[in-house]
N, C-alpha and C positions, 0 to 999 in steps of 0.2 A: 784335200784342201791345199792350196798353193802354199809353199814356203815363204816365210816372212822373216824380217831381222828386227831386233830390239834388245834393251837393257833393263835390268831389273834392280831397283835400289830398296834397301831394306834398314831402317833405322828407327828410332824409339820414342817418341809418345807425346803428344800434346798438340792443340791447334786453336787458333784465335781466328775468327771471322773478322774481316773488314767490316768496318761501320758504314753502312749505307741506309737510307730511307727504305724501309721494308714495305714490300707490296702485300696485298692480302695473302695469307697463307695458302699453300697449295699442298695436295697430299704429301709431297715430297720434303715439304719445309718443317722445320721445328715449330711447334705450337708456342715457342717463346717469342717469336717475333710477330708483332702487330703492326697495324698501320701508323700507330701513334708512338710506337716505341723503338729506339734504336738499342741494340744489345751487342755486348761482346760476349763471345761464347769461348769457353776454354774448356779443351779435353785434357783431363789431368790423370796421370797414372802414379800411384804411389806404392812403394814397396817398404815393408817393415824392416826392423834392425836385423832380422834374420835371413832377409831376402826373399821373403814370400810377398805377394801381391796384398796389400793392406786392404782389409775390408772393415765394414762398420763405422767408417769415419763420418762425421756429420757435417753440416754447413758451418757450425761453430769452430770446426777444427782447421778451416781454411782462413787464411788472410791472402788477400789479392792487393797488391800495390801496381798502381797504374801513374807512371812518371813519378814514383815515390809516395803517391798519395793513396792511403787505404780505401778500397771501395766496398760499398755494401751489395752483398751478393743477394741478387733477387731471384735467381733460380738455381736449384741443386738437385741432382740426380746421379744414381749408380744404379746401372742395370745393364744386363747382356743386350746387346743391339746387334740387328742383322748389318752385315758389312758388304759394300762393293769394292773388291779388291782387284788392282791391276798388278800382275805378275809381269815384270819386266826383266827379261833374261838376255844375259850378254853371250852373244856368238862369235865375237870377233876373235881374230888370230891368236891373241894373248890368252884366250881360253880354250884353245883347241884340245889340250890335254885335260881340261877340266869340266867338260860338258856333263859327265856323269854327276859331278858336284852339283851342276845347275839342275839337272833333272831331279837329283834326289831332294834338293831344296824345293822345288816346285810341288813335287809329289806330297812332300810332308805338310806344306801349307794347305793342299785340297784335301788332306784326311778329314773326316768328319770330326768337328770339334765341339766339346769334349769327347763325344761319343756319338754313334748314329742316332741314339734315342733323343738326345738333347738337340742335337743338329736339325732333326726332322721339325722342331718347334720354329725354327728361323729359316730364313730365305736368304743366306750368304751366297754371293755370286762372284765370278771370277771371269777376267778376261786377260788374254796373253798378249804381250807386246814383245817382239824380238828385235834386237838391234846388233849390228856390226858397223858398216860405213854408212848405214842409214837405219832409221827406226821405223817399224810398221805394226799395226795392230793386226794380230794373226788371227784371232777369234772374237766373236761377239761375246757379251756376257752370257755365262751359262753356269750351272751348278758345278761343284766341284766333281761329281760323278761323271758328269759330261765330259768335262774338260780333260780329265786324267788320261784317257786313251790317247789324246792328242799330243801330249808333252813329248814322248819318246819320238813321235813321228815328226814334229815342227822344229824342235830344239835340236839343231845340227851344228857341227863346228865349221867355221870359215877361216879363210886367211886374210880377212879385211881388217880396216882400221876400226876404232871404236866412236861412235857418235853418241856419246854417254849423254851429254846434256840435251841434244836433240830428244833422246829417249826419254828424258825426265819431262821435257814440254809436252811431248806426245802423250806419255802415260797419264799426266795430269788432266789433259783435255778428256781422255777416254774415261778417267774416273769420273769425272763431273757428269758423265751421262748415266752413271749407275743408278739403279732405281731405289738405293737405299740412302738414308741421309747420312751415315756414317761411311766414311770412303778412305781409302789408304792405297798407297803403292809400296809392294815389296820388289825391291831391287837386287838382283844377284849378279854380282861381277867381281872383277878383280881391280876395278878402278884404273885400269890401264890407260895408255895413251889416248888422247882425245881427238876426234875428227868431226867437230860439232860447229853448225853455224852460230851457234850461241856461245857466249864467253861465261866463265864462272861467275863474274861480277852480274851478268844479265840473268843468270840462271838462279842466283841467289835472291835477287830482288824480285824475281816472278815468284818464287816459293814463298818469301815473305808476305806476299798478297793473296796466297791461296789458302783455301780451308782443307787441303789434302795432305796429310802426313806422308812423308816418305821415309821407308825404313830400308837400310842397305845391308845385305850379307856379302861379306867380302871373302875371297878365297885367298889365301896365303900362297906364295909361290912354292911352298912345300908340297902343294897337292900335286905337282908336275911328278913328284917321286911316286905317288899313287897310281897314276894313270900312265907312267912310262915317260921316258925323255928328260928327267929332272932329277934334282937332289933326293935324297931319302928323306922320310918323314923325321921330325924332330921327335925327341924322347918325350914319353908321356909327362905332361904337366903335374905339378904338385898339388896338395890339396886345395880344394876351392876356397877362395876368401868368405869369410863370415858375412860379407856385403854381397856376396853373389846373388843374382836374381833368381828366385824360385817361384814358379807359378803353380796356383791351385787349379785342380780339376775336379768338379763336384765336392768341393770342400775337403778334398784328400789332397795333400801336400805331395807333390811329385819331385822329389830332391834330385832327380836326374835332369830335370829341365831347369838348367842354371845357365846364366850369363855371367860370366866372371870379368872382373876390372879390366883384365888385359884384353878380352875379346870386345871391350866397348871402345877401344882405341882404333879408330880408321885413319887411313890416309888423309892428308889435308882437304882434298876436294870434296871427298865423300862426307867428311866431318861437317864441311861449311854448308853444303846443300840440305844434308839430311836435317840438321839442325834448325836451319833456316825455316823448314816447313814444319816444324814441331815434331820431328822423327828423330832417328838415330841410327848409328853405323855399328855393325858387329862384325868381328873378324873371326872366321873358322879356320883353325890350323890343320885339322884332321877331319876326315869325312865323317867320323862318328860324333863330331861336334854338332852336326847340322841339325839333327831331330830336335835336340833340346833348345837350341837357338831359335829355330823357326817355330816351334811350338810356343816359346816364350813371347815372340812377335804376335803370333796369332792370338794369343790370350790377351795381349794388351791392347790390340785394337777392337777386341770385342767387348771387353770389359774396362770400364774407365769411369771416372767421376767427371761429369759434366757441370759445369759452373758458368753462370751467366750474370752480368751486372751492365747497368747503364754507364756509358762512358762519360768520364768528365768533360766538361766544356773544353772545346780544342782552343789551344793558345798558339798563334802562329809563331814558330820559331825559325831563325835563320841558321843554317849550318856554318860552323866556324871552328877554328883550332880548339876551341874550349867546348864547343857543343857539336862534335863530329856527326850526330845522328842526322839522317835525312829530314827534310821538312815534313811534317805530318806523322812522323814516326813516335809511337807510344811504346815506351819500354814497360813490361809487365813482369812480375816476379811473384810467384805462389809458394807461400810456406805454410807450415803446420803449426798449431799452437795447442796447448802449451809446449814451448820448446824442450822443456825438460822431460815431458813424458814422451815425446816423439823423437829423442835423440838418436841418431842412426837412421832414421827413415829416409828414403830419397824420393824427391818429387820431380817428375817430368812433365813439362808443359812448355808451349812455345813462349818466346821470350819477348814478343812484341808484335805490333801490327800497325798499319798504316790507316789513318783517319783521313778520309777523302771529304769530309764536311767542310764547309767554307767557315772560317771563323768569324 
């Protein structure tokens, strides 16, 4: 197979569909949408006060505000869903010494989740996008088992610039071709200098209108010390915060699979684009951080609460200094109730959508 180039972003959790008149359902569409109904769909991930993925929540536990007005939830579900995942890998010059980091992250995503027996019940599929000074789709969608042997062959270092935003555009287009209704992008990068046709502002607006969440895993500069040519690794971090994210596997808590608060802080560009899509950015400081971070993301995109509601009537608004939101933009906030019972819980969901209806 011919070598290609692309980036991979990895960030954490939640999405909203743009509101459009829906056609008749097709096998790939959700049964939530009918010819007579417009629906806003929210993919929501919740963690409890101990950092574990919160299970057992009901429709009544969720409150959804659309432009400050509480909405009546008309659809609610929590289940394991098959996913179509685009793996975007950064091969640019700034990643030259960190290619083992990239390969390790991709291999972990491809591991049968949560184990081979359960994985066989689902049809998760993966496509690889590589990027340096340009982004290209390196493989078609295939199973993790099929793609894994190609990782070490295709992911190779270059001395080129980074077409990061172009890679996000391409990865989104590829994800939309996936056979599964639930789709996501996992981007592995250091967020280095950009060599894209698209700007940060254009990319943010594009992701606000898409239904594909982007999750970014970033490599700190200290990784140079692991692979040669850079500073030594920082000392081992202290105990994990009680709010660290711990994911479950087959109802068994895996306390090693943790995302700490510090790892949730990514450079500005990555934070902007991932949150716009309903995802998140995570930063790995050591190679051994990778498995738990990547497993956490894999769990998040496979298990989530799906909430649907009919959007309120659109009111035309003009952008101004007092109302800087773009015309047609709806702000969304998802919370849990009662507040006293769910103190310390963390909710991840996209924070808005564009309504393209004529008011």
